[in-house]
MITORTOR-869223 format. One record per residue (C-alpha): residue in one letter; x, y, z. Coordinates in Angstrom, 1 decimal, padded with zeros to 4 digits, always signed. Example, Ala and Ser with C-alpha at 12.3 -4.5 7.8 and 13.67 -1.06 7.14 Angstrom:
// residues 2
r: A	px: +012.3	py: -004.5	pz: +007.8;
r: S	px: +013.7	py: -001.1	pz: +007.1;
//
This chain:
// residues 339
r: X	px: +085.4	py: +122.5	pz: +118.2;
r: X	px: +088.8	py: +121.7	pz: +117.3;
r: X	px: +090.4	py: +117.9	pz: +117.5;
r: X	px: +092.8	py: +119.3	pz: +120.5;
r: X	px: +089.9	py: +120.2	pz: +122.4;
r: X	px: +087.8	py: +117.1	pz: +121.8;
r: X	px: +091.0	py: +115.0	pz: +123.3;
r: X	px: +090.9	py: +117.4	pz: +126.3;
r: X	px: +087.3	py: +117.0	pz: +126.7;
r: X	px: +087.5	py: +113.2	pz: +126.5;
r: X	px: +090.4	py: +111.8	pz: +128.2;
r: X	px: +090.5	py: +111.6	pz: +132.1;
r: X	px: +094.0	py: +111.9	pz: +132.1;
r: X	px: +094.4	py: +115.2	pz: +130.4;
r: X	px: +093.8	py: +118.5	pz: +132.5;
r: X	px: +092.6	py: +118.9	pz: +135.9;
r: X	px: +088.8	py: +119.1	pz: +136.8;
r: X	px: +089.0	py: +122.8	pz: +136.9;
r: X	px: +089.9	py: +122.6	pz: +132.9;
r: X	px: +086.8	py: +120.8	pz: +132.1;
r: X	px: +084.1	py: +121.8	pz: +134.5;
r: X	px: +082.7	py: +124.1	pz: +131.5;
r: X	px: +082.7	py: +121.6	pz: +128.9;
r: X	px: +079.8	py: +118.9	pz: +128.2;
r: X	px: +079.8	py: +115.5	pz: +129.3;
r: X	px: +080.2	py: +112.5	pz: +127.3;
r: X	px: +076.9	py: +110.8	pz: +126.7;
r: X	px: +077.0	py: +107.6	pz: +128.6;
r: X	px: +077.2	py: +104.6	pz: +126.7;
r: X	px: +074.4	py: +101.8	pz: +127.5;
r: X	px: +074.7	py: +098.3	pz: +125.8;
r: X	px: +071.8	py: +097.6	pz: +123.8;
r: X	px: +072.9	py: +094.0	pz: +122.4;
r: X	px: +070.8	py: +091.2	pz: +123.4;
r: X	px: +072.5	py: +088.3	pz: +125.2;
r: X	px: +073.1	py: +086.1	pz: +122.3;
r: X	px: +074.6	py: +089.1	pz: +120.8;
r: X	px: +076.8	py: +089.7	pz: +123.6;
r: X	px: +078.2	py: +086.2	pz: +123.2;
r: X	px: +078.4	py: +086.3	pz: +119.4;
r: X	px: +080.5	py: +089.6	pz: +120.1;
r: X	px: +082.9	py: +088.1	pz: +122.5;
r: X	px: +083.3	py: +084.9	pz: +120.2;
r: X	px: +083.6	py: +086.4	pz: +116.9;
r: X	px: +084.9	py: +090.1	pz: +117.7;
r: X	px: +087.2	py: +089.6	pz: +120.9;
r: X	px: +084.6	py: +091.8	pz: +123.0;
r: X	px: +084.6	py: +091.6	pz: +126.6;
r: X	px: +081.8	py: +093.4	pz: +128.4;
r: X	px: +083.5	py: +093.9	pz: +131.3;
r: X	px: +086.6	py: +095.2	pz: +129.3;
r: X	px: +084.5	py: +097.3	pz: +127.1;
r: X	px: +084.9	py: +100.9	pz: +128.1;
r: X	px: +088.4	py: +100.2	pz: +129.2;
r: X	px: +089.1	py: +099.5	pz: +125.5;
r: X	px: +087.2	py: +102.3	pz: +124.2;
r: X	px: +089.0	py: +104.6	pz: +126.7;
r: X	px: +092.6	py: +103.0	pz: +125.4;
r: X	px: +091.6	py: +103.9	pz: +121.8;
r: X	px: +090.6	py: +107.3	pz: +122.8;
r: X	px: +094.1	py: +108.1	pz: +124.5;
r: X	px: +095.8	py: +106.7	pz: +121.3;
r: X	px: +094.0	py: +109.3	pz: +119.1;
r: X	px: +094.7	py: +112.2	pz: +121.3;
r: X	px: +098.3	py: +111.1	pz: +121.6;
r: X	px: +099.1	py: +110.3	pz: +117.9;
r: X	px: +096.2	py: +112.3	pz: +116.2;
r: X	px: +095.3	py: +115.5	pz: +118.2;
r: X	px: +094.0	py: +117.3	pz: +115.3;
r: X	px: +092.1	py: +114.4	pz: +113.6;
r: X	px: +088.8	py: +116.3	pz: +114.6;
r: X	px: +086.9	py: +113.1	pz: +115.4;
r: X	px: +083.9	py: +112.2	pz: +117.5;
r: X	px: +085.0	py: +110.6	pz: +120.5;
r: X	px: +081.9	py: +109.1	pz: +122.3;
r: X	px: +082.1	py: +105.7	pz: +123.5;
r: X	px: +079.3	py: +104.5	pz: +121.0;
r: X	px: +081.3	py: +106.0	pz: +118.1;
r: X	px: +084.4	py: +104.5	pz: +118.8;
r: X	px: +083.0	py: +101.2	pz: +119.7;
r: X	px: +082.1	py: +101.1	pz: +115.9;
r: X	px: +085.8	py: +101.1	pz: +115.0;
r: X	px: +087.0	py: +098.6	pz: +117.6;
r: X	px: +084.3	py: +095.8	pz: +116.8;
r: X	px: +085.0	py: +096.3	pz: +112.8;
r: X	px: +088.7	py: +095.5	pz: +113.7;
r: X	px: +087.9	py: +092.6	pz: +116.8;
r: X	px: +089.4	py: +094.9	pz: +119.4;
r: X	px: +092.7	py: +095.6	pz: +117.9;
r: X	px: +093.8	py: +098.8	pz: +118.8;
r: X	px: +096.0	py: +099.5	pz: +116.4;
r: X	px: +093.9	py: +098.4	pz: +113.7;
r: X	px: +091.0	py: +100.2	pz: +115.0;
r: X	px: +093.2	py: +103.4	pz: +115.1;
r: X	px: +094.3	py: +103.1	pz: +111.2;
r: X	px: +090.4	py: +102.4	pz: +110.7;
r: X	px: +089.4	py: +105.6	pz: +112.2;
r: X	px: +092.2	py: +107.7	pz: +110.6;
r: X	px: +091.4	py: +106.1	pz: +107.2;
r: X	px: +087.7	py: +106.9	pz: +107.9;
r: X	px: +088.3	py: +110.8	pz: +108.0;
r: X	px: +090.9	py: +110.4	pz: +105.4;
r: X	px: +088.5	py: +109.3	pz: +102.9;
r: X	px: +086.0	py: +111.9	pz: +103.7;
r: X	px: +088.3	py: +114.7	pz: +103.2;
r: X	px: +090.0	py: +113.2	pz: +100.1;
r: X	px: +087.0	py: +113.1	pz: +098.0;
r: X	px: +084.9	py: +116.3	pz: +098.2;
r: X	px: +082.8	py: +115.4	pz: +095.5;
r: X	px: +080.9	py: +112.6	pz: +097.6;
r: X	px: +081.4	py: +114.2	pz: +101.1;
r: X	px: +080.7	py: +117.9	pz: +100.7;
r: X	px: +077.1	py: +118.4	pz: +101.8;
r: X	px: +076.2	py: +114.8	pz: +102.6;
r: X	px: +072.5	py: +114.8	pz: +104.1;
r: X	px: +069.8	py: +112.5	pz: +103.0;
r: X	px: +067.7	py: +115.6	pz: +101.3;
r: X	px: +070.7	py: +116.2	pz: +098.9;
r: X	px: +070.6	py: +112.5	pz: +097.5;
r: X	px: +066.7	py: +112.3	pz: +097.0;
r: X	px: +066.5	py: +111.7	pz: +093.5;
r: X	px: +068.8	py: +108.9	pz: +093.7;
r: X	px: +066.4	py: +107.3	pz: +096.8;
r: X	px: +063.5	py: +107.9	pz: +094.6;
r: X	px: +065.3	py: +106.1	pz: +091.6;
r: X	px: +065.5	py: +102.9	pz: +093.7;
r: X	px: +069.1	py: +102.9	pz: +093.1;
r: X	px: +069.9	py: +101.8	pz: +096.7;
r: X	px: +067.9	py: +100.4	pz: +099.3;
r: X	px: +067.7	py: +097.9	pz: +102.2;
r: X	px: +065.0	py: +095.0	pz: +102.4;
r: X	px: +062.7	py: +095.3	pz: +105.2;
r: X	px: +063.5	py: +092.0	pz: +106.8;
r: X	px: +066.9	py: +090.7	pz: +108.0;
r: X	px: +068.5	py: +087.1	pz: +107.1;
r: X	px: +068.6	py: +084.1	pz: +109.5;
r: X	px: +072.3	py: +085.6	pz: +110.6;
r: X	px: +070.6	py: +088.9	pz: +111.8;
r: X	px: +072.4	py: +090.9	pz: +108.7;
r: X	px: +070.8	py: +093.7	pz: +106.7;
r: X	px: +070.6	py: +093.3	pz: +103.0;
r: X	px: +071.5	py: +096.2	pz: +101.2;
r: X	px: +069.8	py: +096.1	pz: +097.4;
r: X	px: +071.9	py: +098.0	pz: +094.8;
r: X	px: +070.4	py: +098.1	pz: +091.1;
r: X	px: +072.5	py: +100.2	pz: +089.1;
r: X	px: +070.0	py: +099.8	pz: +086.1;
r: X	px: +067.6	py: +102.6	pz: +087.7;
r: X	px: +070.5	py: +105.0	pz: +087.5;
r: X	px: +070.4	py: +107.4	pz: +084.1;
r: X	px: +073.7	py: +109.0	pz: +083.7;
r: X	px: +072.3	py: +112.2	pz: +082.1;
r: X	px: +070.7	py: +112.8	pz: +085.2;
r: X	px: +073.5	py: +113.2	pz: +087.8;
r: X	px: +077.2	py: +111.9	pz: +087.9;
r: X	px: +078.0	py: +108.4	pz: +089.7;
r: X	px: +079.1	py: +110.1	pz: +092.6;
r: X	px: +075.5	py: +110.8	pz: +093.7;
r: X	px: +075.0	py: +107.1	pz: +093.8;
r: X	px: +078.2	py: +106.8	pz: +096.1;
r: X	px: +076.9	py: +109.3	pz: +098.3;
r: X	px: +073.7	py: +107.4	pz: +098.6;
r: X	px: +075.3	py: +104.4	pz: +099.2;
r: X	px: +077.6	py: +105.7	pz: +102.1;
r: X	px: +074.8	py: +107.5	pz: +103.6;
r: X	px: +072.7	py: +103.9	pz: +103.7;
r: X	px: +075.8	py: +102.3	pz: +105.7;
r: X	px: +076.1	py: +105.5	pz: +107.9;
r: X	px: +072.5	py: +104.7	pz: +108.9;
r: X	px: +073.0	py: +100.9	pz: +109.4;
r: X	px: +076.0	py: +101.0	pz: +111.5;
r: X	px: +074.2	py: +103.1	pz: +114.3;
r: X	px: +072.7	py: +099.7	pz: +115.2;
r: X	px: +075.0	py: +097.9	pz: +117.5;
r: X	px: +073.0	py: +094.8	pz: +116.1;
r: X	px: +074.6	py: +095.6	pz: +112.5;
r: X	px: +078.1	py: +096.5	pz: +113.9;
r: X	px: +078.3	py: +092.9	pz: +115.3;
r: X	px: +076.4	py: +091.1	pz: +112.5;
r: X	px: +077.5	py: +092.9	pz: +109.4;
r: X	px: +075.6	py: +093.4	pz: +106.2;
r: X	px: +075.0	py: +091.4	pz: +103.0;
r: X	px: +074.7	py: +093.4	pz: +099.7;
r: X	px: +072.7	py: +092.4	pz: +096.8;
r: X	px: +073.5	py: +093.8	pz: +093.5;
r: X	px: +071.3	py: +093.4	pz: +090.9;
r: X	px: +073.1	py: +094.1	pz: +087.2;
r: X	px: +070.1	py: +093.5	pz: +084.9;
r: X	px: +070.4	py: +096.0	pz: +082.0;
r: X	px: +073.7	py: +097.5	pz: +082.7;
r: X	px: +074.9	py: +098.6	pz: +079.6;
r: X	px: +078.8	py: +099.3	pz: +078.3;
r: X	px: +078.0	py: +102.8	pz: +078.3;
r: X	px: +076.7	py: +102.6	pz: +081.8;
r: X	px: +079.9	py: +100.6	pz: +083.1;
r: X	px: +082.6	py: +103.1	pz: +081.6;
r: X	px: +081.4	py: +105.1	pz: +084.6;
r: X	px: +083.0	py: +103.1	pz: +086.8;
r: X	px: +086.2	py: +103.1	pz: +086.1;
r: X	px: +089.6	py: +102.1	pz: +088.0;
r: X	px: +089.9	py: +105.6	pz: +089.8;
r: X	px: +086.0	py: +105.4	pz: +091.1;
r: X	px: +086.7	py: +101.7	pz: +092.0;
r: X	px: +089.9	py: +102.1	pz: +093.8;
r: X	px: +088.3	py: +105.2	pz: +096.1;
r: X	px: +084.9	py: +103.1	pz: +096.6;
r: X	px: +086.8	py: +099.8	pz: +097.5;
r: X	px: +089.2	py: +101.9	pz: +099.8;
r: X	px: +086.2	py: +103.1	pz: +101.6;
r: X	px: +084.4	py: +099.5	pz: +102.3;
r: X	px: +087.5	py: +097.8	pz: +102.9;
r: X	px: +089.7	py: +100.2	pz: +104.6;
r: X	px: +087.7	py: +103.4	pz: +105.6;
r: X	px: +084.3	py: +102.5	pz: +106.9;
r: X	px: +083.5	py: +100.5	pz: +110.3;
r: X	px: +081.1	py: +097.9	pz: +108.7;
r: X	px: +081.5	py: +094.3	pz: +108.3;
r: X	px: +080.5	py: +093.1	pz: +104.6;
r: X	px: +079.8	py: +089.3	pz: +105.0;
r: X	px: +078.8	py: +088.7	pz: +101.7;
r: X	px: +078.3	py: +090.1	pz: +098.1;
r: X	px: +075.7	py: +088.3	pz: +095.9;
r: X	px: +075.8	py: +089.7	pz: +092.3;
r: X	px: +072.8	py: +088.5	pz: +090.4;
r: X	px: +071.9	py: +089.1	pz: +086.7;
r: X	px: +075.3	py: +090.2	pz: +085.8;
r: X	px: +075.7	py: +090.6	pz: +081.8;
r: X	px: +078.9	py: +089.7	pz: +079.9;
r: X	px: +080.2	py: +093.0	pz: +080.5;
r: X	px: +080.5	py: +092.3	pz: +084.3;
r: X	px: +083.6	py: +090.3	pz: +083.6;
r: X	px: +085.1	py: +093.7	pz: +082.5;
r: X	px: +083.7	py: +095.3	pz: +085.5;
r: X	px: +085.1	py: +092.7	pz: +088.0;
r: X	px: +088.5	py: +093.1	pz: +086.2;
r: X	px: +088.4	py: +096.6	pz: +087.5;
r: X	px: +087.6	py: +096.0	pz: +090.8;
r: X	px: +089.3	py: +092.9	pz: +091.5;
r: X	px: +093.2	py: +094.4	pz: +091.8;
r: X	px: +091.8	py: +096.3	pz: +094.8;
r: X	px: +089.9	py: +093.6	pz: +096.4;
r: X	px: +091.8	py: +091.5	pz: +099.6;
r: X	px: +091.3	py: +088.2	pz: +099.0;
r: X	px: +089.2	py: +087.6	pz: +101.9;
r: X	px: +086.6	py: +090.3	pz: +100.5;
r: X	px: +087.2	py: +088.8	pz: +096.7;
r: X	px: +086.0	py: +085.3	pz: +098.3;
r: X	px: +082.7	py: +086.7	pz: +099.8;
r: X	px: +081.7	py: +087.7	pz: +095.9;
r: X	px: +079.0	py: +085.3	pz: +094.8;
r: X	px: +078.0	py: +085.3	pz: +091.0;
r: X	px: +074.6	py: +083.9	pz: +090.5;
r: X	px: +073.8	py: +084.8	pz: +086.9;
r: X	px: +070.0	py: +084.5	pz: +086.5;
r: X	px: +069.8	py: +081.4	pz: +088.4;
r: X	px: +067.5	py: +082.3	pz: +091.6;
r: X	px: +068.1	py: +078.8	pz: +093.0;
r: X	px: +071.8	py: +080.0	pz: +093.7;
r: X	px: +071.1	py: +083.0	pz: +094.9;
r: X	px: +068.6	py: +081.3	pz: +097.5;
r: X	px: +071.4	py: +079.4	pz: +098.6;
r: X	px: +073.0	py: +082.7	pz: +100.3;
r: X	px: +069.7	py: +084.7	pz: +100.7;
r: X	px: +066.4	py: +082.8	pz: +101.6;
r: X	px: +063.4	py: +083.3	pz: +099.8;
r: X	px: +061.6	py: +084.4	pz: +102.9;
r: X	px: +063.2	py: +087.4	pz: +102.9;
r: X	px: +063.1	py: +088.2	pz: +099.3;
r: X	px: +061.0	py: +090.3	pz: +097.2;
r: X	px: +058.9	py: +088.7	pz: +094.5;
r: X	px: +061.4	py: +090.2	pz: +092.0;
r: X	px: +064.0	py: +088.0	pz: +093.2;
r: X	px: +062.0	py: +084.6	pz: +093.6;
r: X	px: +061.3	py: +085.5	pz: +097.0;
r: X	px: +057.9	py: +085.5	pz: +099.1;
r: X	px: +058.0	py: +088.9	pz: +101.0;
r: X	px: +055.9	py: +090.6	pz: +098.4;
r: X	px: +057.1	py: +093.5	pz: +095.8;
r: X	px: +060.2	py: +095.4	pz: +096.5;
r: X	px: +059.1	py: +098.5	pz: +098.3;
r: X	px: +061.9	py: +101.5	pz: +098.6;
r: X	px: +059.4	py: +103.9	pz: +100.5;
r: X	px: +059.9	py: +102.3	pz: +104.0;
r: X	px: +063.9	py: +102.6	pz: +103.8;
r: X	px: +063.5	py: +106.0	pz: +101.9;
r: X	px: +061.5	py: +107.6	pz: +104.4;
r: X	px: +063.6	py: +106.4	pz: +107.5;
r: X	px: +067.0	py: +107.8	pz: +105.6;
r: X	px: +065.4	py: +111.4	pz: +105.1;
r: X	px: +063.8	py: +111.3	pz: +108.4;
r: X	px: +067.2	py: +111.2	pz: +110.0;
r: X	px: +068.4	py: +114.5	pz: +108.3;
r: X	px: +068.9	py: +116.2	pz: +111.6;
r: X	px: +070.7	py: +113.5	pz: +113.2;
r: X	px: +073.1	py: +113.2	pz: +110.5;
r: X	px: +073.8	py: +117.0	pz: +110.4;
r: X	px: +074.2	py: +116.7	pz: +114.2;
r: X	px: +076.8	py: +113.7	pz: +113.7;
r: X	px: +078.6	py: +114.9	pz: +110.9;
r: X	px: +079.2	py: +118.2	pz: +112.7;
r: X	px: +081.2	py: +116.7	pz: +115.0;
r: X	px: +083.8	py: +115.4	pz: +112.4;
r: X	px: +086.1	py: +118.5	pz: +112.2;
r: X	px: +088.3	py: +119.3	pz: +109.3;
r: X	px: +091.8	py: +120.4	pz: +110.6;
r: X	px: +093.7	py: +122.9	pz: +108.7;
r: X	px: +096.8	py: +120.8	pz: +109.3;
r: X	px: +095.5	py: +117.5	pz: +108.2;
r: X	px: +098.6	py: +115.4	pz: +106.8;
r: X	px: +098.6	py: +114.2	pz: +103.2;
r: X	px: +100.7	py: +111.2	pz: +104.1;
r: X	px: +097.8	py: +109.8	pz: +106.2;
r: X	px: +095.7	py: +109.6	pz: +103.1;
r: X	px: +094.8	py: +106.2	pz: +101.6;
r: X	px: +094.2	py: +108.0	pz: +098.3;
r: X	px: +096.3	py: +110.9	pz: +097.2;
r: X	px: +095.2	py: +113.1	pz: +094.5;
r: X	px: +097.0	py: +113.7	pz: +091.1;
r: X	px: +099.1	py: +110.6	pz: +091.1;
r: X	px: +096.7	py: +108.0	pz: +091.9;
r: X	px: +094.1	py: +109.7	pz: +089.2;
r: X	px: +096.9	py: +109.9	pz: +086.5;
r: X	px: +097.7	py: +105.9	pz: +087.4;
r: X	px: +094.2	py: +104.8	pz: +087.4;
r: X	px: +093.3	py: +107.1	pz: +084.1;
r: X	px: +096.2	py: +104.9	pz: +082.6;
r: X	px: +094.7	py: +101.9	pz: +084.0;
r: X	px: +091.4	py: +102.7	pz: +082.6;
r: X	px: +092.7	py: +103.2	pz: +079.0;
r: X	px: +094.2	py: +099.5	pz: +079.3;
r: X	px: +090.9	py: +098.2	pz: +080.6;
r: X	px: +088.6	py: +099.6	pz: +077.7;
r: X	px: +089.6	py: +096.9	pz: +075.3;
r: X	px: +088.7	py: +094.6	pz: +077.6;
r: X	px: +085.2	py: +095.9	pz: +078.4;
r: X	px: +084.4	py: +096.1	pz: +074.7;
r: X	px: +085.7	py: +092.5	pz: +074.4;
r: X	px: +083.5	py: +091.3	pz: +077.2;
r: X	px: +080.7	py: +093.3	pz: +075.8;
//
């Protein structure tokens, strides 16, 4: 179904009842937030339950008017993700939605054939997982371990695909939409050769997705066991970070006590001085792999139109790639120096 058809189907002001009588009804939104989270969403995200569906309809109307060929899902629950991520600012939520689709269309190596079974080797390696328990703020902790990746087995884009699907699964929860997530990245054993795979071109795309192209609130990024080479890695990343996000990076080195100031031991595995047992990746892997059909259904609603406009893209192909390749050549001496 085309983007134009989606807009006709979901906007009550478009067409007469006879035009839409044979089209499927929209799923009825039912709020799953607890009373405490409803209060938190009101205070932090400017979400007013009595205006929620009005706000969703306003965003839907803006999509239909300004981007009729976007080819997006327009369900209430889906659009709410973008409103919450931008504190119910219609214009910013619309731009985030456009960026979400732009990112997916501008990086086919990551987004083609994107489904859990396709990234099973990454999941089995333990490169990315989600800790079983949330932190005291109700946030899931995404654990990333680059040392689990062997570059000769598959390219770095497979790791990015696994992270993206992990975020897609997490953001299905309204609780996560309100509370956000925390990232724990363990850089133990990351060598210069492995770090060189994460150049400015990849860095810019990944940061572009996380900051401006995905409806999730990243509340903290905790780096542990970072080697000297991480100074070079961070030098690549930092130019692309907004100040608010950069201020949420915490470098702990090997100091577990410092980590525990941000993430309490009671939810951490033994590997990080925690008390919740050994790190077990099997539960998250099973959950993600069991969601295959859900992902196939959800992604099937994100239609790639034939007239997508390059000027909407966050990253525009060859020019940015050349610029980033030039930047990488300038960064390599710094990477060697830090190493």
